[in-house]
Short mmCIF file of the C-alpha atoms (twelve columns), coordinates in Angstrom:
data_MODEL
# 
_entry.id   MODEL 
# 
loop_
_atom_site.group_PDB 
_atom_site.id 
_atom_site.type_symbol 
_atom_site.label_atom_id 
_atom_site.label_alt_id 
_atom_site.label_comp_id 
_atom_site.label_asym_id 
_atom_site.label_seq_id 
_atom_site.Cartn_x 
_atom_site.Cartn_y 
_atom_site.Cartn_z 
_atom_site.pdbx_PDB_model_num 
ATOM 1   C CA . UNK A 1   11.194  54.891 -50.931 1 
ATOM 2   C CA . UNK A 2   8.049   56.209 -51.413 1 
ATOM 3   C CA . UNK A 3   5.021   53.011 -50.749 1 
ATOM 4   C CA . UNK A 4   1.752   52.975 -51.411 1 
ATOM 5   C CA . UNK A 5   -0.959  49.978 -49.183 1 
ATOM 6   C CA . UNK A 6   -4.018  48.221 -51.593 1 
ATOM 7   C CA . UNK A 7   -5.941  46.699 -49.075 1 
ATOM 8   C CA . UNK A 8   -9.860  46.682 -48.206 1 
ATOM 9   C CA . UNK A 9   -9.287  45.831 -44.954 1 
ATOM 10  C CA . UNK A 10  -8.997  48.923 -42.166 1 
ATOM 11  C CA . UNK A 11  -7.045  46.409 -39.908 1 
ATOM 12  C CA . UNK A 12  -4.429  45.144 -42.037 1 
ATOM 13  C CA . UNK A 13  -4.020  48.692 -43.000 1 
ATOM 14  C CA . UNK A 14  -3.128  49.481 -39.988 1 
ATOM 15  C CA . UNK A 15  -0.616  46.795 -39.417 1 
ATOM 16  C CA . UNK A 16  0.914   47.978 -42.440 1 
ATOM 17  C CA . UNK A 17  1.097   51.034 -41.884 1 
ATOM 18  C CA . UNK A 18  2.708   50.343 -38.443 1 
ATOM 19  C CA . UNK A 19  5.109   47.783 -39.744 1 
ATOM 20  C CA . UNK A 20  6.308   50.147 -42.409 1 
ATOM 21  C CA . UNK A 21  6.443   52.822 -40.862 1 
ATOM 22  C CA . UNK A 22  8.686   52.092 -37.952 1 
ATOM 23  C CA . UNK A 23  11.086  52.190 -40.905 1 
ATOM 24  C CA . UNK A 24  12.703  55.927 -41.317 1 
ATOM 25  C CA . UNK A 25  13.326  56.665 -44.910 1 
ATOM 26  C CA . UNK A 26  10.325  54.024 -45.882 1 
ATOM 27  C CA . UNK A 27  6.984   56.595 -46.099 1 
ATOM 28  C CA . UNK A 28  3.089   55.354 -47.015 1 
ATOM 29  C CA . UNK A 29  2.222   58.093 -49.905 1 
ATOM 30  C CA . UNK A 30  -1.111  56.625 -49.959 1 
ATOM 31  C CA . UNK A 31  -3.808  54.008 -49.471 1 
ATOM 32  C CA . UNK A 32  -6.261  52.488 -51.821 1 
ATOM 33  C CA . UNK A 33  -9.441  49.707 -50.857 1 
ATOM 34  C CA . UNK A 34  -9.784  48.873 -53.963 1 
ATOM 35  C CA . UNK A 35  -7.309  47.734 -57.143 1 
ATOM 36  C CA . UNK A 36  -9.482  50.400 -59.094 1 
ATOM 37  C CA . UNK A 37  -8.868  53.110 -56.557 1 
ATOM 38  C CA . UNK A 38  -5.240  51.345 -56.537 1 
ATOM 39  C CA . UNK A 39  -4.785  52.404 -60.334 1 
ATOM 40  C CA . UNK A 40  -6.171  55.876 -60.191 1 
ATOM 41  C CA . UNK A 41  -3.911  56.621 -58.015 1 
ATOM 42  C CA . UNK A 42  -0.900  55.675 -59.460 1 
ATOM 43  C CA . UNK A 43  -2.079  57.867 -62.066 1 
ATOM 44  C CA . UNK A 44  -1.744  60.717 -59.896 1 
ATOM 45  C CA . UNK A 45  1.011   60.013 -57.671 1 
ATOM 46  C CA . UNK A 46  3.591   57.414 -58.805 1 
ATOM 47  C CA . UNK A 47  5.494   55.114 -55.990 1 
ATOM 48  C CA . UNK A 48  8.173   53.226 -55.750 1 
ATOM 49  C CA . UNK A 49  6.383   50.376 -54.689 1 
ATOM 50  C CA . UNK A 50  2.993   49.081 -53.839 1 
ATOM 51  C CA . UNK A 51  1.478   46.577 -50.909 1 
ATOM 52  C CA . UNK A 52  -0.800  45.115 -53.154 1 
ATOM 53  C CA . UNK A 53  -3.810  42.312 -51.416 1 
ATOM 54  C CA . UNK A 54  -5.480  39.837 -53.464 1 
ATOM 55  C CA . UNK A 55  -9.010  39.395 -52.951 1 
ATOM 56  C CA . UNK A 56  -10.870 42.837 -52.922 1 
ATOM 57  C CA . UNK A 57  -13.907 44.444 -54.719 1 
ATOM 58  C CA . UNK A 58  -13.716 46.471 -58.061 1 
ATOM 59  C CA . UNK A 59  -11.006 45.253 -58.796 1 
ATOM 60  C CA . UNK A 60  -9.050  42.501 -58.084 1 
ATOM 61  C CA . UNK A 61  -5.443  42.043 -57.062 1 
ATOM 62  C CA . UNK A 62  -4.140  40.388 -60.196 1 
ATOM 63  C CA . UNK A 63  -5.593  42.725 -62.590 1 
ATOM 64  C CA . UNK A 64  -4.643  45.614 -60.324 1 
ATOM 65  C CA . UNK A 65  -0.744  44.290 -61.042 1 
ATOM 66  C CA . UNK A 66  -1.313  44.063 -64.814 1 
ATOM 67  C CA . UNK A 67  -2.667  47.215 -65.549 1 
ATOM 68  C CA . UNK A 68  -0.513  48.774 -62.774 1 
ATOM 69  C CA . UNK A 69  2.531   47.212 -64.257 1 
ATOM 70  C CA . UNK A 70  1.809   47.769 -67.666 1 
ATOM 71  C CA . UNK A 71  1.152   51.393 -67.533 1 
ATOM 72  C CA . UNK A 72  3.482   52.498 -64.353 1 
ATOM 73  C CA . UNK A 73  6.382   50.452 -63.891 1 
ATOM 74  C CA . UNK A 74  5.412   49.712 -60.205 1 
ATOM 75  C CA . UNK A 75  7.232   47.395 -58.128 1 
ATOM 76  C CA . UNK A 76  5.021   45.473 -57.196 1 
ATOM 77  C CA . UNK A 77  4.867   43.426 -53.374 1 
ATOM 78  C CA . UNK A 78  1.371   40.703 -53.550 1 
ATOM 79  C CA . UNK A 79  1.030   41.016 -49.625 1 
ATOM 80  C CA . UNK A 80  -1.985  38.520 -48.491 1 
ATOM 81  C CA . UNK A 81  -3.326  36.022 -45.791 1 
ATOM 82  C CA . UNK A 82  -4.911  34.213 -48.127 1 
ATOM 83  C CA . UNK A 83  -2.138  32.571 -50.283 1 
ATOM 84  C CA . UNK A 84  -2.950  28.807 -49.755 1 
ATOM 85  C CA . UNK A 85  -6.527  29.253 -51.000 1 
ATOM 86  C CA . UNK A 86  -5.393  31.217 -53.748 1 
ATOM 87  C CA . UNK A 87  -2.157  29.512 -55.110 1 
ATOM 88  C CA . UNK A 88  -3.176  30.408 -58.927 1 
ATOM 89  C CA . UNK A 89  -3.622  34.013 -58.289 1 
ATOM 90  C CA . UNK A 90  -0.618  34.522 -56.444 1 
ATOM 91  C CA . UNK A 91  1.201   33.036 -59.927 1 
ATOM 92  C CA . UNK A 92  -1.145  34.705 -62.284 1 
ATOM 93  C CA . UNK A 93  0.178   38.295 -60.335 1 
ATOM 94  C CA . UNK A 94  3.772   37.045 -60.141 1 
ATOM 95  C CA . UNK A 95  3.246   36.553 -64.359 1 
ATOM 96  C CA . UNK A 96  1.661   39.799 -64.903 1 
ATOM 97  C CA . UNK A 97  4.360   41.374 -62.720 1 
ATOM 98  C CA . UNK A 98  4.599   41.402 -59.244 1 
ATOM 99  C CA . UNK A 99  7.837   40.747 -57.820 1 
ATOM 100 C CA . UNK A 100 6.943   38.695 -55.142 1 
ATOM 101 C CA . UNK A 101 5.286   37.151 -52.520 1 
ATOM 102 C CA . UNK A 102 4.839   37.723 -48.679 1 
ATOM 103 C CA . UNK A 103 2.027   36.350 -46.236 1 
ATOM 104 C CA . UNK A 104 0.295   39.119 -44.411 1 
ATOM 105 C CA . UNK A 105 1.410   39.306 -40.687 1 
ATOM 106 C CA . UNK A 106 -0.911  38.595 -38.028 1 
ATOM 107 C CA . UNK A 107 -2.938  41.896 -37.599 1 
ATOM 108 C CA . UNK A 108 -2.120  42.156 -33.886 1 
ATOM 109 C CA . UNK A 109 1.716   41.298 -34.940 1 
ATOM 110 C CA . UNK A 110 4.745   43.270 -33.230 1 
ATOM 111 C CA . UNK A 111 6.608   45.281 -34.999 1 
ATOM 112 C CA . UNK A 112 9.742   42.273 -34.301 1 
ATOM 113 C CA . UNK A 113 7.824   39.428 -35.215 1 
ATOM 114 C CA . UNK A 114 8.881   36.721 -37.928 1 
ATOM 115 C CA . UNK A 115 5.750   38.426 -39.876 1 
ATOM 116 C CA . UNK A 116 6.684   41.980 -39.803 1 
ATOM 117 C CA . UNK A 117 10.714  40.943 -39.814 1 
ATOM 118 C CA . UNK A 118 9.076   38.880 -42.783 1 
ATOM 119 C CA . UNK A 119 7.446   41.778 -44.856 1 
ATOM 120 C CA . UNK A 120 10.481  44.076 -44.052 1 
ATOM 121 C CA . UNK A 121 12.812  41.702 -45.792 1 
ATOM 122 C CA . UNK A 122 11.782  41.906 -48.986 1 
ATOM 123 C CA . UNK A 123 10.634  45.425 -49.138 1 
ATOM 124 C CA . UNK A 124 14.663  45.881 -48.316 1 
ATOM 125 C CA . UNK A 125 15.867  43.105 -51.258 1 
ATOM 126 C CA . UNK A 126 13.327  45.283 -53.189 1 
ATOM 127 C CA . UNK A 127 14.760  48.404 -52.363 1 
ATOM 128 C CA . UNK A 128 17.975  47.043 -53.267 1 
ATOM 129 C CA . UNK A 129 17.124  45.998 -56.932 1 
ATOM 130 C CA . UNK A 130 15.171  48.897 -57.550 1 
ATOM 131 C CA . UNK A 131 18.131  51.387 -56.396 1 
ATOM 132 C CA . UNK A 132 21.629  50.256 -57.283 1 
ATOM 133 C CA . UNK A 133 20.508  46.684 -59.662 1 
ATOM 134 C CA . UNK A 134 23.358  44.789 -57.689 1 
ATOM 135 C CA . UNK A 135 24.874  42.067 -59.919 1 
ATOM 136 C CA . UNK A 136 24.352  39.008 -57.715 1 
ATOM 137 C CA . UNK A 137 26.654  36.521 -56.150 1 
ATOM 138 C CA . UNK A 138 30.633  36.636 -56.225 1 
ATOM 139 C CA . UNK A 139 31.202  33.010 -57.562 1 
ATOM 140 C CA . UNK A 140 33.877  31.414 -58.271 1 
ATOM 141 C CA . UNK A 141 35.023  30.533 -61.736 1 
ATOM 142 C CA . UNK A 142 34.948  27.014 -62.329 1 
ATOM 143 C CA . UNK A 143 38.999  25.076 -63.130 1 
ATOM 144 C CA . UNK A 144 39.479  22.997 -66.041 1 
ATOM 145 C CA . UNK A 145 40.352  19.729 -64.314 1 
ATOM 146 C CA . UNK A 146 37.541  17.371 -63.882 1 
ATOM 147 C CA . UNK A 147 37.738  14.374 -61.234 1 
ATOM 148 C CA . UNK A 148 38.138  11.046 -62.464 1 
ATOM 149 C CA . UNK A 149 35.141  9.483  -61.149 1 
ATOM 150 C CA . UNK A 150 32.844  12.444 -62.958 1 
ATOM 151 C CA . UNK A 151 34.171  12.077 -66.070 1 
ATOM 152 C CA . UNK A 152 33.969  7.953  -65.975 1 
ATOM 153 C CA . UNK A 153 29.651  8.817  -65.207 1 
ATOM 154 C CA . UNK A 154 29.313  11.110 -67.946 1 
ATOM 155 C CA . UNK A 155 27.972  9.060  -70.682 1 
ATOM 156 C CA . UNK A 156 25.435  7.290  -68.012 1 
ATOM 157 C CA . UNK A 157 24.071  10.534 -67.434 1 
ATOM 158 C CA . UNK A 158 20.176  12.267 -68.720 1 
ATOM 159 C CA . UNK A 159 20.136  15.236 -70.631 1 
ATOM 160 C CA . UNK A 160 19.484  17.946 -68.690 1 
ATOM 161 C CA . UNK A 161 18.410  21.614 -69.053 1 
ATOM 162 C CA . UNK A 162 18.666  24.316 -66.231 1 
ATOM 163 C CA . UNK A 163 16.369  26.772 -65.879 1 
ATOM 164 C CA . UNK A 164 16.304  30.598 -64.330 1 
ATOM 165 C CA . UNK A 165 13.805  33.154 -63.351 1 
ATOM 166 C CA . UNK A 166 12.637  36.279 -61.211 1 
ATOM 167 C CA . UNK A 167 9.882   38.525 -61.872 1 
ATOM 168 C CA . UNK A 168 7.047   37.023 -64.462 1 
ATOM 169 C CA . UNK A 169 9.108   33.580 -63.682 1 
ATOM 170 C CA . UNK A 170 6.248   31.451 -62.704 1 
ATOM 171 C CA . UNK A 171 3.770   32.618 -65.733 1 
ATOM 172 C CA . UNK A 172 7.014   31.659 -68.325 1 
ATOM 173 C CA . UNK A 173 8.236   28.646 -66.545 1 
ATOM 174 C CA . UNK A 174 4.742   27.263 -67.210 1 
ATOM 175 C CA . UNK A 175 4.742   28.758 -70.717 1 
ATOM 176 C CA . UNK A 176 7.845   26.263 -71.981 1 
ATOM 177 C CA . UNK A 177 6.811   22.974 -69.429 1 
ATOM 178 C CA . UNK A 178 3.176   22.818 -70.633 1 
ATOM 179 C CA . UNK A 179 4.816   22.548 -74.626 1 
ATOM 180 C CA . UNK A 180 6.868   19.650 -73.530 1 
ATOM 181 C CA . UNK A 181 5.569   16.269 -74.012 1 
ATOM 182 C CA . UNK A 182 5.489   13.704 -71.747 1 
ATOM 183 C CA . UNK A 183 8.188   11.531 -73.397 1 
ATOM 184 C CA . UNK A 184 10.313  14.826 -72.679 1 
ATOM 185 C CA . UNK A 185 13.952  12.837 -71.580 1 
ATOM 186 C CA . UNK A 186 16.136  15.446 -70.155 1 
ATOM 187 C CA . UNK A 187 15.901  16.439 -66.351 1 
ATOM 188 C CA . UNK A 188 14.969  19.671 -65.618 1 
ATOM 189 C CA . UNK A 189 16.214  21.709 -62.629 1 
ATOM 190 C CA . UNK A 190 14.558  25.526 -62.432 1 
ATOM 191 C CA . UNK A 191 15.800  28.014 -59.639 1 
ATOM 192 C CA . UNK A 192 12.978  30.604 -59.414 1 
ATOM 193 C CA . UNK A 193 13.023  33.744 -57.106 1 
ATOM 194 C CA . UNK A 194 10.658  32.548 -54.533 1 
ATOM 195 C CA . UNK A 195 9.861   32.022 -51.031 1 
ATOM 196 C CA . UNK A 196 10.690  28.491 -49.390 1 
ATOM 197 C CA . UNK A 197 7.231   28.522 -48.425 1 
ATOM 198 C CA . UNK A 198 5.556   28.972 -51.806 1 
ATOM 199 C CA . UNK A 199 7.555   26.590 -53.373 1 
ATOM 200 C CA . UNK A 200 4.950   23.683 -52.677 1 
ATOM 201 C CA . UNK A 201 1.919   25.917 -53.896 1 
ATOM 202 C CA . UNK A 202 4.476   26.963 -57.177 1 
ATOM 203 C CA . UNK A 203 5.424   22.619 -57.647 1 
ATOM 204 C CA . UNK A 204 0.834   21.710 -57.172 1 
ATOM 205 C CA . UNK A 205 0.267   25.071 -59.416 1 
ATOM 206 C CA . UNK A 206 3.499   23.918 -62.417 1 
ATOM 207 C CA . UNK A 207 2.504   20.260 -61.776 1 
ATOM 208 C CA . UNK A 208 -1.147  20.491 -63.325 1 
ATOM 209 C CA . UNK A 209 -0.398  22.312 -66.034 1 
ATOM 210 C CA . UNK A 210 2.601   20.130 -67.461 1 
ATOM 211 C CA . UNK A 211 2.093   15.955 -68.286 1 
ATOM 212 C CA . UNK A 212 5.688   15.800 -66.899 1 
ATOM 213 C CA . UNK A 213 6.225   15.415 -63.344 1 
ATOM 214 C CA . UNK A 214 7.205   18.075 -60.895 1 
ATOM 215 C CA . UNK A 215 8.960   18.097 -57.433 1 
ATOM 216 C CA . UNK A 216 10.230  19.337 -54.798 1 
ATOM 217 C CA . UNK A 217 14.238  19.359 -55.318 1 
ATOM 218 C CA . UNK A 218 15.674  17.293 -52.516 1 
ATOM 219 C CA . UNK A 219 19.365  17.000 -51.130 1 
ATOM 220 C CA . UNK A 220 21.086  13.858 -51.913 1 
ATOM 221 C CA . UNK A 221 18.659  13.219 -55.008 1 
ATOM 222 C CA . UNK A 222 19.903  11.558 -57.722 1 
ATOM 223 C CA . UNK A 223 19.004  13.639 -61.195 1 
ATOM 224 C CA . UNK A 224 16.570  11.577 -63.199 1 
ATOM 225 C CA . UNK A 225 15.144  11.815 -67.307 1 
ATOM 226 C CA . UNK A 226 11.625  13.274 -66.875 1 
ATOM 227 C CA . UNK A 227 11.524  15.119 -64.172 1 
ATOM 228 C CA . UNK A 228 11.108  18.557 -63.171 1 
ATOM 229 C CA . UNK A 229 13.277  19.402 -59.854 1 
ATOM 230 C CA . UNK A 230 11.980  23.066 -58.573 1 
ATOM 231 C CA . UNK A 231 14.773  24.286 -56.248 1 
ATOM 232 C CA . UNK A 232 12.398  24.630 -52.448 1 
ATOM 233 C CA . UNK A 233 14.500  25.682 -49.565 1 
ATOM 234 C CA . UNK A 234 15.930  29.047 -48.096 1 
ATOM 235 C CA . UNK A 235 19.356  27.918 -49.688 1 
ATOM 236 C CA . UNK A 236 21.428  27.812 -52.758 1 
ATOM 237 C CA . UNK A 237 20.423  24.492 -55.427 1 
ATOM 238 C CA . UNK A 238 23.440  22.917 -56.604 1 
ATOM 239 C CA . UNK A 239 24.572  19.858 -57.926 1 
ATOM 240 C CA . UNK A 240 27.504  18.480 -56.053 1 
ATOM 241 C CA . UNK A 241 30.992  16.133 -57.402 1 
ATOM 242 C CA . UNK A 242 28.911  13.383 -57.105 1 
ATOM 243 C CA . UNK A 243 26.301  14.509 -59.549 1 
ATOM 244 C CA . UNK A 244 23.382  14.773 -56.987 1 
ATOM 245 C CA . UNK A 245 21.577  17.681 -55.788 1 
ATOM 246 C CA . UNK A 246 21.997  19.477 -52.682 1 
ATOM 247 C CA . UNK A 247 21.878  22.512 -51.106 1 
ATOM 248 C CA . UNK A 248 23.952  25.266 -49.176 1 
ATOM 249 C CA . UNK A 249 23.708  27.936 -46.861 1 
ATOM 250 C CA . UNK A 250 27.071  29.785 -49.760 1 
ATOM 251 C CA . UNK A 251 27.707  32.342 -50.601 1 
ATOM 252 C CA . UNK A 252 25.782  34.381 -48.186 1 
ATOM 253 C CA . UNK A 253 25.797  37.707 -50.159 1 
ATOM 254 C CA . UNK A 254 23.571  37.391 -52.936 1 
ATOM 255 C CA . UNK A 255 19.871  39.225 -53.165 1 
ATOM 256 C CA . UNK A 256 18.165  36.122 -53.959 1 
ATOM 257 C CA . UNK A 257 18.342  32.544 -52.253 1 
ATOM 258 C CA . UNK A 258 18.422  30.664 -53.942 1 
ATOM 259 C CA . UNK A 259 20.735  32.311 -56.629 1 
ATOM 260 C CA . UNK A 260 20.508  31.372 -60.077 1 
ATOM 261 C CA . UNK A 261 24.623  31.670 -60.684 1 
ATOM 262 C CA . UNK A 262 25.215  29.184 -57.792 1 
ATOM 263 C CA . UNK A 263 23.038  27.055 -59.602 1 
ATOM 264 C CA . UNK A 264 24.550  27.092 -63.144 1 
ATOM 265 C CA . UNK A 265 28.032  27.348 -61.465 1 
ATOM 266 C CA . UNK A 266 28.160  24.045 -60.131 1 
ATOM 267 C CA . UNK A 267 26.629  22.167 -62.577 1 
ATOM 268 C CA . UNK A 268 29.584  24.330 -64.441 1 
ATOM 269 C CA . UNK A 269 32.233  22.559 -62.239 1 
ATOM 270 C CA . UNK A 270 30.620  19.153 -61.634 1 
ATOM 271 C CA . UNK A 271 28.461  18.150 -64.495 1 
ATOM 272 C CA . UNK A 272 30.438  16.151 -66.836 1 
ATOM 273 C CA . UNK A 273 28.268  15.848 -69.906 1 
ATOM 274 C CA . UNK A 274 26.732  19.260 -72.136 1 
ATOM 275 C CA . UNK A 275 23.424  20.396 -71.382 1 
ATOM 276 C CA . UNK A 276 20.995  23.690 -72.163 1 
ATOM 277 C CA . UNK A 277 21.239  26.563 -69.639 1 
ATOM 278 C CA . UNK A 278 18.242  29.099 -69.527 1 
ATOM 279 C CA . UNK A 279 17.625  32.166 -68.116 1 
ATOM 280 C CA . UNK A 280 14.160  33.981 -68.464 1 
ATOM 281 C CA . UNK A 281 12.438  37.139 -67.114 1 
ATOM 282 C CA . UNK A 282 13.476  38.936 -64.239 1 
ATOM 283 C CA . UNK A 283 15.074  42.209 -62.004 1 
ATOM 284 C CA . UNK A 284 18.313  42.392 -61.542 1 
ATOM 285 C CA . UNK A 285 21.729  40.241 -63.250 1 
ATOM 286 C CA . UNK A 286 21.276  36.761 -61.222 1 
ATOM 287 C CA . UNK A 287 22.065  34.200 -63.409 1 
ATOM 288 C CA . UNK A 288 24.457  36.215 -66.581 1 
ATOM 289 C CA . UNK A 289 27.835  35.644 -64.904 1 
ATOM 290 C CA . UNK A 290 26.790  31.782 -64.393 1 
ATOM 291 C CA . UNK A 291 25.384  31.199 -68.019 1 
ATOM 292 C CA . UNK A 292 28.588  32.361 -68.905 1 
ATOM 293 C CA . UNK A 293 29.831  29.816 -67.687 1 
ATOM 294 C CA . UNK A 294 27.813  27.498 -68.781 1 
ATOM 295 C CA . UNK A 295 28.172  28.471 -72.582 1 
ATOM 296 C CA . UNK A 296 31.656  28.709 -71.385 1 
ATOM 297 C CA . UNK A 297 32.138  24.815 -70.660 1 
ATOM 298 C CA . UNK A 298 30.369  23.851 -74.143 1 
ATOM 299 C CA . UNK A 299 26.735  24.226 -73.052 1 
ATOM 300 C CA . UNK A 300 23.814  25.501 -75.293 1 
ATOM 301 C CA . UNK A 301 22.842  29.037 -73.098 1 
ATOM 302 C CA . UNK A 302 19.238  30.615 -74.236 1 
ATOM 303 C CA . UNK A 303 18.325  33.952 -72.848 1 
ATOM 304 C CA . UNK A 304 14.514  35.257 -72.896 1 
ATOM 305 C CA . UNK A 305 14.141  37.836 -75.511 1 
ATOM 306 C CA . UNK A 306 12.712  41.064 -74.700 1 
ATOM 307 C CA . UNK A 307 10.175  41.275 -76.429 1 
ATOM 308 C CA . UNK A 308 8.122   38.704 -74.283 1 
ATOM 309 C CA . UNK A 309 9.659   39.230 -70.609 1 
ATOM 310 C CA . UNK A 310 7.823   40.571 -68.317 1 
ATOM 311 C CA . UNK A 311 11.524  42.425 -66.992 1 
ATOM 312 C CA . UNK A 312 14.006  42.518 -69.048 1 
ATOM 313 C CA . UNK A 313 16.726  42.169 -66.435 1 
ATOM 314 C CA . UNK A 314 18.330  39.046 -66.351 1 
ATOM 315 C CA . UNK A 315 18.426  38.325 -70.479 1 
ATOM 316 C CA . UNK A 316 19.303  41.758 -70.669 1 
ATOM 317 C CA . UNK A 317 22.506  41.530 -68.399 1 
ATOM 318 C CA . UNK A 318 23.131  37.741 -70.246 1 
ATOM 319 C CA . UNK A 319 23.094  39.367 -73.355 1 
ATOM 320 C CA . UNK A 320 25.516  42.330 -72.631 1 
ATOM 321 C CA . UNK A 321 28.364  39.740 -71.639 1 
ATOM 322 C CA . UNK A 322 27.636  37.391 -74.194 1 
ATOM 323 C CA . UNK A 323 26.202  34.625 -72.100 1 
ATOM 324 C CA . UNK A 324 23.411  33.636 -74.399 1 
ATOM 325 C CA . UNK A 325 24.674  31.561 -77.829 1 
ATOM 326 C CA . UNK A 326 20.691  32.716 -78.692 1 
ATOM 327 C CA . UNK A 327 18.101  35.017 -77.626 1 
ATOM 328 C CA . UNK A 328 14.910  33.351 -78.099 1 
ATOM 329 C CA . UNK A 329 11.046  33.622 -77.146 1 
ATOM 330 C CA . UNK A 330 9.300   31.213 -74.253 1 
ATOM 331 C CA . UNK A 331 7.283   29.532 -77.686 1 
ATOM 332 C CA . UNK A 332 10.500  29.248 -79.687 1 
ATOM 333 C CA . UNK A 333 12.650  27.950 -76.759 1 
ATOM 334 C CA . UNK A 334 9.733   25.457 -75.883 1 
ATOM 335 C CA . UNK A 335 10.567  24.514 -79.484 1 
ATOM 336 C CA . UNK A 336 14.166  24.190 -79.128 1 
ATOM 337 C CA . UNK A 337 13.687  21.920 -76.610 1 
ATOM 338 C CA . UNK A 338 11.208  19.743 -77.705 1 
ATOM 339 C CA . UNK A 339 13.204  18.861 -80.892 1 
ATOM 340 C CA . UNK A 340 17.179  18.770 -79.536 1 
# 
């Protein structure tokens, strides 16, 4: 895989070269010291993946990401030491098409340190998505039966909306949530493909943009109306047989954890009432099969339309298997939820 590095710090560049260079089939094809230089170099030699810093002179990482994704369709991974102090920039870059974000390993780190391993794992995940666009998890299809306890409680449950997204997801989710009123009575459960360490920042960022209360999804939590629950652990978010929110490690074969398919499948299996399932922008196929299970259970299912997807991958996969009852742009999705 051909990789480029965009960073204005010499020591950071050398650390990245050392870590990435240990993998035989990764080739660093160029290095840029700012975003403007990166855009110019992309036009001459397009890499498969760009490791992009945020804070740089001339043109920062957010603007560079926007231009590069729009003009050259390159994959971008944000690699920065300034995540905690630049949460808005991180999610702005992801809104422009950055696939993910990972913390810059310590400059003096060894190739087998946790920071280096986390970076290489992230690159490997992106390489798989770029190479063969794997289908998501192998999830069991639910049976037709429900437990008696679950059926008895169905009329007491709040309305439920389940949302999943990947590339471009933070901005898409923000667009929907910002248009919902404070009086919105449904509960919303969200799976966004993002590292657990960045979930608190995402929650704060979304909470500032919606009148609804945005919280971290916790094990054993009862689902309450008017709250937005964000999956924030390196495990799959599910709704269990007792109708509470929870986490589990299986299945282990998913390219992303938490997985949209796993959440949707758990709702199809356990949630006795109807709800709304929404699959937003993202690379790959995660969520398509789970959304189909929800539709088969009678849920109203929606996939984001191509016109305003950063990456039309997950919604396209859902459309191809007739998992979505409606294909809608973001504004229409928010309007549908308000009016339902």
